[in-house]
C-alpha positions as CSV (number, residue, x, y, z in Angstrom):
1,M,86.2,-65.1,-193.5
2,S,86.3,-63.9,-189.9
3,E,83.9,-62.1,-187.8
4,T,86.2,-59.0,-187.4
5,R,86.7,-58.8,-191.2
6,R,82.9,-59.5,-192.0
7,T,82.0,-56.3,-190.2
8,I,84.8,-54.5,-191.8
9,A,83.9,-55.3,-195.1
10,A,80.1,-54.5,-194.4
11,T,81.0,-51.2,-193.4
12,S,83.5,-50.2,-196.4
13,P,84.9,-52.0,-199.3
14,S,88.1,-50.4,-198.5
15,A,88.4,-51.0,-195.3
16,L,88.7,-54.8,-196.1
17,D,91.9,-53.7,-197.8
18,L,93.1,-52.1,-194.4
19,A,92.5,-55.1,-192.5
20,D,94.4,-57.0,-195.0
21,T,97.4,-54.6,-194.4
22,L,97.2,-55.1,-190.9
23,S,96.5,-58.6,-190.6
24,P,99.0,-60.9,-189.1
25,D,99.8,-62.6,-192.5
26,R,101.4,-59.3,-193.7
27,S,104.7,-58.0,-192.5
28,R,105.1,-57.0,-188.7
29,D,107.2,-53.7,-189.9
30,H,104.2,-52.5,-191.8
31,R,101.7,-53.1,-188.7
32,G,104.1,-51.3,-186.1
33,L,104.6,-48.7,-188.6
34,A,101.0,-48.1,-189.3
35,L,100.2,-48.2,-185.6
36,L,103.0,-45.7,-185.0
37,A,101.8,-43.4,-187.4
38,L,98.4,-43.5,-185.6
39,L,99.7,-42.9,-182.2
40,V,101.8,-39.7,-183.1
41,G,98.0,-38.5,-183.6
42,A,97.2,-39.4,-180.3
43,F,100.6,-38.2,-178.7
44,L,100.6,-34.7,-180.0
45,P,97.5,-33.3,-178.8
46,P,97.8,-33.6,-174.9
47,L,102.0,-33.0,-175.7
48,D,100.8,-29.5,-176.9
49,Y,98.7,-29.1,-173.6
50,F,101.3,-29.8,-171.3
51,I,104.4,-28.3,-173.1
52,V,103.1,-25.1,-173.1
53,N,102.5,-24.8,-169.1
54,L,105.8,-24.5,-168.4
55,A,106.9,-21.9,-171.4
56,L,104.2,-19.5,-170.4
57,P,107.1,-17.2,-168.7
58,A,109.2,-17.2,-171.4
59,I,106.4,-16.6,-174.0
60,R,105.4,-13.4,-171.5
61,S,108.7,-12.0,-171.7
62,G,109.3,-12.8,-175.4
63,L,106.0,-11.4,-176.6
64,H,105.5,-8.8,-174.1
65,A,101.9,-10.9,-173.7
66,S,99.3,-9.9,-171.0
67,E,98.1,-12.1,-168.4
68,A,94.7,-12.3,-170.3
69,E,96.7,-13.2,-173.4
70,L,98.7,-16.2,-171.5
71,Q,95.5,-17.4,-170.3
72,L,93.9,-17.7,-173.7
73,I,97.3,-19.3,-174.9
74,V,96.1,-22.6,-172.8
75,S,92.5,-22.3,-172.8
76,A,91.9,-21.5,-176.2
77,Y,93.8,-24.5,-177.4
78,A,91.7,-26.8,-174.8
79,S,88.4,-25.5,-175.8
80,A,88.8,-25.3,-179.3
81,Y,90.1,-29.2,-179.0
82,A,87.1,-30.4,-176.8
83,V,84.2,-28.2,-178.9
84,F,85.2,-29.9,-182.0
85,L,86.3,-33.6,-181.2
86,I,82.4,-35.0,-181.9
87,T,82.4,-33.2,-185.2
88,G,85.8,-34.5,-186.1
89,G,85.0,-37.9,-185.2
90,R,81.7,-37.7,-187.6
91,L,83.9,-36.0,-190.4
92,G,86.1,-39.3,-190.4
93,D,82.8,-41.6,-190.3
94,L,81.6,-39.6,-193.5
95,Y,85.1,-39.2,-195.6
96,G,87.4,-41.5,-194.6
97,R,89.3,-41.9,-191.3
98,K,92.4,-41.8,-193.2
99,R,91.7,-38.6,-195.1
100,I,90.7,-36.5,-192.0
101,F,93.7,-37.7,-189.7
102,M,96.0,-36.8,-192.7
103,L,93.8,-33.3,-193.2
104,G,94.0,-32.9,-189.0
105,M,97.8,-33.6,-189.3
106,G,98.6,-31.4,-191.9
107,G,96.6,-28.5,-190.2
108,F,98.5,-29.5,-186.7
109,V,102.1,-29.0,-188.5
110,L,100.9,-25.7,-190.4
111,S,99.7,-24.4,-187.1
112,S,102.6,-25.6,-185.3
113,L,104.7,-23.3,-187.9
114,L,102.5,-20.5,-187.4
115,C,102.8,-20.5,-183.3
116,G,106.6,-21.0,-183.8
117,F,107.0,-17.7,-185.6
118,A,104.4,-15.8,-183.8
119,G,105.1,-12.1,-183.6
120,S,102.3,-11.2,-180.8
121,G,100.4,-12.8,-178.4
122,A,97.1,-12.5,-180.6
123,M,98.7,-14.4,-183.2
124,L,100.0,-17.1,-181.2
125,I,96.4,-17.3,-179.9
126,G,95.2,-17.7,-183.6
127,G,97.5,-20.5,-183.8
128,R,96.6,-22.1,-180.7
129,I,93.0,-22.2,-181.9
130,L,93.9,-23.7,-185.5
131,Q,96.1,-26.4,-183.5
132,G,93.3,-27.2,-181.2
133,L,90.9,-27.7,-184.5
134,S,93.3,-29.9,-185.9
135,A,93.7,-31.9,-182.9
136,S,90.0,-32.2,-182.9
137,M,90.1,-34.1,-186.5
138,L,93.0,-36.2,-185.6
139,A,92.4,-37.9,-182.0
140,P,89.0,-39.5,-182.9
141,Q,90.4,-41.1,-186.2
142,V,92.8,-42.6,-183.9
143,L,90.5,-44.6,-181.3
144,A,88.0,-45.4,-184.5
145,T,90.8,-47.0,-186.9
146,I,92.1,-49.1,-184.0
147,R,88.2,-50.1,-183.0
148,M,87.6,-51.1,-186.6
149,V,90.9,-52.5,-187.9
150,F,92.9,-54.5,-185.5
151,P,91.3,-57.8,-184.4
152,Q,89.0,-58.1,-181.1
153,Q,92.1,-60.1,-179.3
154,Q,94.6,-57.3,-179.8
155,Q,92.5,-54.7,-178.6
156,T,93.3,-54.6,-175.2
157,R,97.1,-54.5,-175.8
158,I,96.9,-51.8,-178.5
159,M,94.7,-49.7,-176.1
160,G,97.2,-50.2,-173.2
161,I,100.1,-48.9,-175.9
162,Y,97.4,-45.9,-176.5
163,G,97.3,-45.1,-172.8
164,F,100.8,-45.4,-172.6
165,V,101.5,-42.6,-175.1
166,F,99.1,-40.4,-173.0
167,G,101.2,-41.0,-170.2
168,L,104.4,-40.3,-172.1
169,A,103.0,-36.8,-174.0
170,A,102.3,-35.9,-169.9
171,V,106.1,-36.5,-169.0
172,I,107.8,-35.2,-171.9
173,G,105.2,-32.2,-172.0
174,Q,106.4,-31.3,-168.2
175,L,110.0,-32.2,-168.6
176,G,110.7,-31.7,-172.5
177,G,109.1,-28.4,-172.2
178,G,111.2,-26.9,-169.7
179,A,114.5,-28.8,-170.9
180,L,114.2,-27.3,-174.7
181,I,113.6,-23.6,-172.9
182,T,116.4,-24.2,-170.8
183,L,118.6,-25.4,-173.7
184,H,117.6,-23.2,-176.5
185,P,118.4,-25.7,-179.3
186,F,119.4,-24.0,-182.5
187,G,119.1,-20.7,-181.0
188,L,115.5,-20.7,-180.5
189,D,114.0,-20.0,-177.4
190,W,110.3,-21.0,-176.4
191,R,109.5,-21.5,-180.4
192,A,111.0,-24.7,-179.9
193,I,108.3,-26.3,-178.2
194,F,106.2,-25.8,-181.0
195,L,108.7,-26.0,-184.0
196,V,109.6,-29.7,-182.5
197,N,106.3,-30.7,-183.9
198,L,107.2,-30.3,-187.5
199,P,109.3,-33.3,-188.1
200,I,107.2,-35.6,-186.0
201,G,104.0,-34.1,-187.7
202,I,105.5,-34.9,-191.0
203,A,106.9,-38.3,-190.4
204,A,103.2,-39.3,-189.2
205,L,101.8,-38.0,-192.7
206,L,104.4,-40.1,-194.5
207,G,103.6,-43.2,-192.6
208,T,100.0,-42.5,-192.9
209,W,100.2,-42.1,-196.7
210,R,102.4,-45.2,-197.0
211,Y,101.0,-47.6,-194.5
212,I,97.6,-47.0,-193.9
213,P,95.0,-47.4,-196.9
214,E,91.8,-45.3,-196.8
215,N,88.7,-46.5,-194.7
216,R,85.8,-45.2,-196.7
217,P,81.9,-45.0,-196.0
218,A,79.8,-47.6,-197.3
219,H,77.3,-45.0,-198.6
220,G,77.3,-41.0,-199.4
221,A,76.0,-38.7,-196.8
222,R,76.0,-34.8,-195.8
223,V,77.4,-33.4,-192.8
224,D,74.6,-32.1,-190.4
225,I,75.3,-28.4,-190.5
226,P,72.8,-27.2,-188.2
227,G,73.6,-30.0,-185.9
228,V,77.4,-28.9,-186.1
229,A,76.8,-25.5,-185.2
230,L,74.2,-26.3,-182.3
231,L,76.5,-28.8,-180.7
232,S,79.8,-26.7,-181.2
233,A,77.7,-23.4,-179.5
234,C,76.6,-25.5,-176.7
235,L,79.9,-27.2,-176.0
236,W,81.9,-23.7,-176.2
237,L,79.2,-21.9,-173.8
238,V,79.9,-24.8,-171.3
239,I,83.8,-25.3,-171.7
240,Y,85.1,-21.8,-172.2
241,P,83.7,-20.3,-169.3
242,L,85.0,-23.6,-167.2
243,T,88.4,-22.6,-168.6
244,R,88.2,-19.1,-167.7
245,G,86.0,-18.4,-165.0
246,R,88.0,-19.1,-162.0
247,E,90.9,-16.7,-162.9
248,Q,88.3,-14.0,-163.6
249,G,86.5,-14.6,-160.5
250,W,83.4,-15.9,-162.1
251,P,82.2,-12.6,-163.7
252,T,78.3,-12.5,-164.8
253,W,79.3,-13.6,-168.5
254,T,80.4,-17.1,-167.4
255,M,77.0,-17.6,-165.4
256,L,75.0,-16.4,-168.5
257,S,76.8,-18.5,-170.7
258,L,76.4,-21.8,-168.8
259,A,72.7,-21.2,-168.3
260,A,72.2,-20.6,-172.3
261,S,73.9,-23.8,-173.0
262,V,70.6,-25.7,-171.5
263,P,68.5,-24.3,-174.0
264,T,70.9,-24.9,-177.1
265,L,71.5,-28.4,-175.8
266,A,67.7,-28.7,-176.3
267,L,67.5,-27.4,-179.3
268,F,70.5,-29.5,-180.3
269,L,68.7,-32.8,-179.4
270,W,65.1,-31.3,-180.9
271,V,67.0,-31.1,-184.4
272,E,68.8,-34.7,-184.1
273,R,65.8,-36.5,-183.0
274,R,63.9,-35.0,-186.4
275,H,67.2,-35.9,-188.4
276,L,66.2,-39.5,-187.5
277,R,62.7,-39.2,-188.1
278,L,63.1,-38.0,-191.7
279,G,65.7,-40.6,-192.4
280,R,68.6,-38.0,-192.8
281,D,72.1,-38.2,-191.1
282,P,72.6,-36.7,-187.8
283,L,75.9,-35.5,-186.2
284,L,75.2,-37.8,-183.2
285,D,72.8,-40.6,-183.5
286,L,71.4,-40.3,-180.2
287,R,70.7,-44.3,-180.6
288,L,74.1,-44.4,-179.2
289,F,73.3,-43.8,-176.0
290,G,70.9,-46.7,-175.8
291,H,73.8,-48.7,-175.2
292,P,74.4,-49.3,-171.4
293,A,78.1,-49.9,-171.6
294,F,78.7,-46.7,-173.6
295,A,76.3,-44.6,-171.5
296,I,77.9,-45.9,-168.3
297,G,81.3,-45.5,-170.2
298,L,80.5,-41.9,-170.5
299,L,79.7,-41.1,-167.2
300,L,82.8,-43.1,-165.9
301,A,84.7,-40.9,-168.6
302,F,83.7,-37.8,-167.3
303,L,84.0,-38.6,-163.7
304,F,87.6,-40.3,-164.1
305,Y,89.0,-36.9,-166.0
306,C,87.8,-34.9,-162.9
307,D,91.4,-36.0,-161.7
308,S,93.0,-33.4,-164.0
309,V,92.0,-30.9,-161.4
310,F,95.3,-32.6,-159.6
311,F,97.8,-30.9,-161.9
312,L,96.4,-27.7,-161.3
313,T,96.1,-27.7,-157.5
314,Y,99.7,-29.4,-157.1
315,G,101.1,-27.1,-159.3
316,V,99.8,-24.3,-157.1
317,Y,100.6,-26.1,-153.8
318,L,104.1,-26.8,-154.9
319,Q,105.0,-23.4,-156.6
320,D,103.0,-20.7,-154.9
321,G,102.9,-22.6,-151.4
322,L,106.5,-23.9,-151.4
323,H,108.0,-21.5,-153.9
324,W,109.4,-24.3,-155.9
325,T,110.7,-23.5,-159.4
326,P,108.4,-24.8,-162.6
327,L,111.2,-27.3,-163.5
328,T,111.3,-28.6,-159.8
329,A,107.7,-28.8,-159.9
330,G,107.9,-31.0,-162.9
331,F,110.2,-33.4,-161.4
332,A,107.9,-33.4,-158.4
333,I,105.2,-34.9,-160.3
334,M,107.2,-37.7,-161.8
335,P,105.8,-40.3,-159.5
336,F,102.3,-39.9,-160.6
337,A,103.7,-39.6,-164.0
338,L,105.6,-43.1,-163.8
339,G,102.6,-44.8,-162.6
340,F,100.7,-43.0,-165.6
341,I,102.9,-44.9,-167.9
342,I,103.8,-48.3,-166.1
343,G,99.6,-48.7,-165.9
344,P,98.8,-48.5,-169.3
345,L,101.8,-51.4,-170.1
346,A,100.5,-53.6,-167.4
347,S,96.6,-53.4,-168.2
348,P,96.8,-56.0,-171.0
349,R,98.5,-58.8,-168.9
350,L,96.1,-57.7,-165.8
351,A,93.2,-58.4,-168.1
352,Q,93.8,-61.5,-168.7
353,H,93.7,-62.6,-165.3
354,I,90.9,-60.3,-163.9
355,H,88.9,-59.2,-167.4
356,S,87.0,-56.2,-167.1
357,H,87.2,-56.0,-163.3
358,V,90.7,-54.4,-164.1
359,L,88.5,-51.2,-164.4
360,T,87.4,-51.6,-161.0
361,V,91.0,-52.3,-159.9
362,G,92.2,-48.9,-161.5
363,F,89.4,-46.5,-159.6
364,A,90.6,-48.4,-156.3
365,L,94.3,-47.5,-156.8
366,L,93.2,-43.9,-157.9
367,T,91.1,-43.5,-154.9
368,I,93.5,-45.2,-152.2
369,G,96.3,-43.5,-153.9
370,F,94.7,-39.9,-153.8
371,A,93.6,-40.5,-150.1
372,V,96.9,-41.7,-149.0
373,A,98.3,-38.4,-150.6
374,A,95.9,-36.3,-148.9
375,A,96.2,-37.9,-145.5
376,Q,100.1,-36.9,-145.7
377,A,99.4,-33.5,-147.1
378,G,97.0,-32.7,-144.1
379,R,99.7,-33.5,-142.0
380,S,102.8,-31.8,-143.1
381,A,103.5,-28.9,-145.4
382,L,106.3,-30.8,-147.3
383,P,105.8,-34.1,-149.2
384,G,107.3,-36.8,-147.7
385,L,107.5,-40.5,-149.1
386,P,104.6,-41.8,-148.1
387,F,103.0,-38.7,-149.9
388,Y,104.9,-39.9,-153.3
389,A,104.1,-43.4,-152.8
390,G,100.3,-42.1,-152.7
391,L,101.1,-40.5,-156.0
392,L,102.7,-43.7,-157.6
393,V,99.6,-45.9,-156.9
394,A,97.3,-43.4,-158.0
395,G,99.4,-42.7,-161.4
396,L,98.8,-46.6,-161.7
397,G,95.3,-46.6,-161.3
398,H,95.1,-43.5,-163.6
399,G,97.2,-45.7,-166.2
400,L,94.7,-48.8,-165.8
401,V,91.6,-46.9,-166.4
402,Q,92.3,-44.2,-169.1
403,P,92.8,-47.2,-171.9
404,S,90.0,-49.6,-170.3
405,V,87.0,-47.2,-170.0
406,V,87.8,-46.1,-173.9
407,R,87.8,-49.4,-174.9
408,I,85.0,-50.7,-173.0
409,A,82.8,-47.6,-174.0
410,L,83.6,-48.3,-178.0
411,A,83.1,-52.0,-177.3
412,E,79.3,-52.1,-178.6
413,V,79.2,-49.4,-181.1
414,Q,78.3,-50.0,-184.5
415,P,81.4,-49.7,-186.9
416,E,80.0,-47.0,-189.0
417,Q,79.4,-44.8,-185.6
418,V,82.7,-45.7,-184.1
419,G,84.2,-42.5,-185.2
420,T,81.5,-40.2,-184.0
421,A,81.5,-42.5,-180.5
422,S,85.2,-41.8,-180.3
423,G,84.7,-38.1,-180.6
424,V,81.8,-38.2,-177.9
425,V,84.2,-40.0,-175.5
426,L,87.3,-37.8,-175.8
427,A,84.7,-34.7,-175.7
428,T,83.4,-36.5,-172.6
429,L,86.8,-36.5,-171.3
430,Q,87.7,-33.1,-171.9
431,I,84.4,-31.6,-170.3
432,G,85.1,-33.7,-167.3
433,A,88.7,-32.1,-166.9
434,A,87.2,-28.5,-167.2
435,V,84.2,-29.4,-165.0
436,G,86.9,-31.0,-162.5
437,A,89.1,-28.1,-162.6
438,A,86.3,-25.4,-162.3
439,A,84.7,-27.3,-159.2
440,I,87.3,-29.1,-157.4
441,S,89.5,-26.1,-157.8
442,G,87.1,-24.0,-156.2
443,I,87.0,-25.8,-153.0
444,F,91.0,-25.6,-152.9
445,F,90.8,-22.0,-153.1
446,S,87.9,-21.8,-150.7
447,A,89.9,-23.8,-148.0
448,L,93.0,-21.9,-148.9
449,G,91.1,-18.6,-148.1
450,R,93.6,-16.1,-146.5
451,H,95.9,-18.7,-145.1
452,H,98.7,-18.4,-147.4
453,A,101.4,-20.0,-145.3
454,E,102.8,-23.5,-146.5
455,A,100.7,-25.6,-144.1
456,G,97.5,-23.4,-145.5
457,Y,98.6,-24.5,-148.8
458,A,99.1,-28.0,-147.8
459,L,95.5,-28.2,-146.0
460,A,93.8,-26.8,-149.0
461,F,95.6,-29.1,-151.0
462,S,94.7,-32.2,-149.1
463,A,91.0,-31.0,-149.1
464,S,90.6,-31.0,-152.8
465,L,92.5,-34.7,-153.1
466,R,89.7,-35.9,-150.4
467,V,86.8,-34.5,-152.6
468,L,88.5,-36.2,-155.6
469,S,88.7,-39.5,-153.7
470,G,85.2,-39.6,-153.0
471,L,84.2,-39.0,-156.4
472,L,86.6,-41.7,-157.7
473,A,85.0,-44.1,-155.0
474,V,81.8,-43.8,-156.9
475,C,83.5,-44.6,-160.0
476,I,84.3,-48.2,-158.0
477,G,80.3,-48.8,-157.6
478,L,79.8,-47.8,-161.4
479,S,82.5,-49.8,-162.8
480,L,81.1,-52.7,-161.0
481,L,77.5,-52.5,-162.3
482,L,79.3,-52.0,-165.8
483,R,80.7,-55.5,-165.1
484,W,77.2,-57.0,-163.8
485,L,76.1,-55.9,-167.0
486,H,78.6,-57.5,-169.1
487,R,78.1,-60.7,-167.6
488,R,74.1,-60.5,-168.0
489,R,74.5,-59.8,-171.5
490,A,76.7,-62.8,-172.0
491,V,74.1,-65.3,-170.2
């Protein structure tokens, strides 16, 4: 029996059945269909984040929604998703990853149906919160199942496909959303962007039920209810004000909320340490952070996803500064998105030659690409060919980093904790996105000031990209440190 199979068998008897189902001596079609069902769970959460942005004007006119409701349609989904990712991962560790994946997928389908037939802004916001909660149950099970089931030699290739799916979701979300609203399939207006999830989700449910046996825990355990409550409250106190504060001018409640997150986090850590001392099952085993690769991987994930601010500032620059339409602005992001798609597909072959240096190369491309785009935006109000070349290079870097940083962060995690660890990594990415959007967009709007001419927007966008490039340059050094730690452990 191989080392991978021994590890899986020690964790759960039925997990060995899953390894048998997906092992090389079985049907390639079954392995492919199993992976396809899992990747739908990786595809739908980011898709439903991106696809809504272009639909907001149609939703406003269709539901007579207020500006506050429109902001909540976006932020409520993102907040609910980020807040419960760690809990969703832990539920998979405790009750079986297939079971929780199917529960999350079923919830996502039903909440998409609710969104598609919403008759008011409040009803749509409620549906979006349920979508976010369901997505938080889906996403960690995908990473955990890949990490637990597929052989080590296939991990790089499969994580490359996983990263490709994220890039594809961003592209389809930007362009597909605009296309669905423009074409009105079956007489549907903006509702089509939610109802399209139904056939996709149902197909994934059937594929999961048919091709992925359950991966049950080796021993029974209870959900850490105090831990869930405290961690969810802490994350909500951080993420919600970061996603809403900028639009509202950072009112007092946002500062109070962020301040309250500190004692809430301290209380959560005390409760989790107490559970460990008493031999109970904590929501988050703090010993996870004792693995240097996991801790540095989390820091890299946090800093890396700060680049999500690019989507916000680029959209404002093109639409408010240059007065481009949303669909034209969607096409203008294609160079970055193209690199975002190509990068993950190239990462397995690149890793064969440079191994873990692929992370360093990815961060270097991100830094250089955004620096070139920043320099070009600072010289001319209108984007030119060198500007788009910079975005393509940055997109390639993003596509290389995304699967690599997740794979490396989870590499040393014990099998019984991989679901929780996956949730931690994904939650860290979302927190990084929220912090980046809040902090770096503040630099953008401060640089913009009252200079609302085209040149003013270009200079503000250039300033935000220069800050982002500096942040990503730090990641180059951290990735080299991570490489050194790996080599030291191998000696």
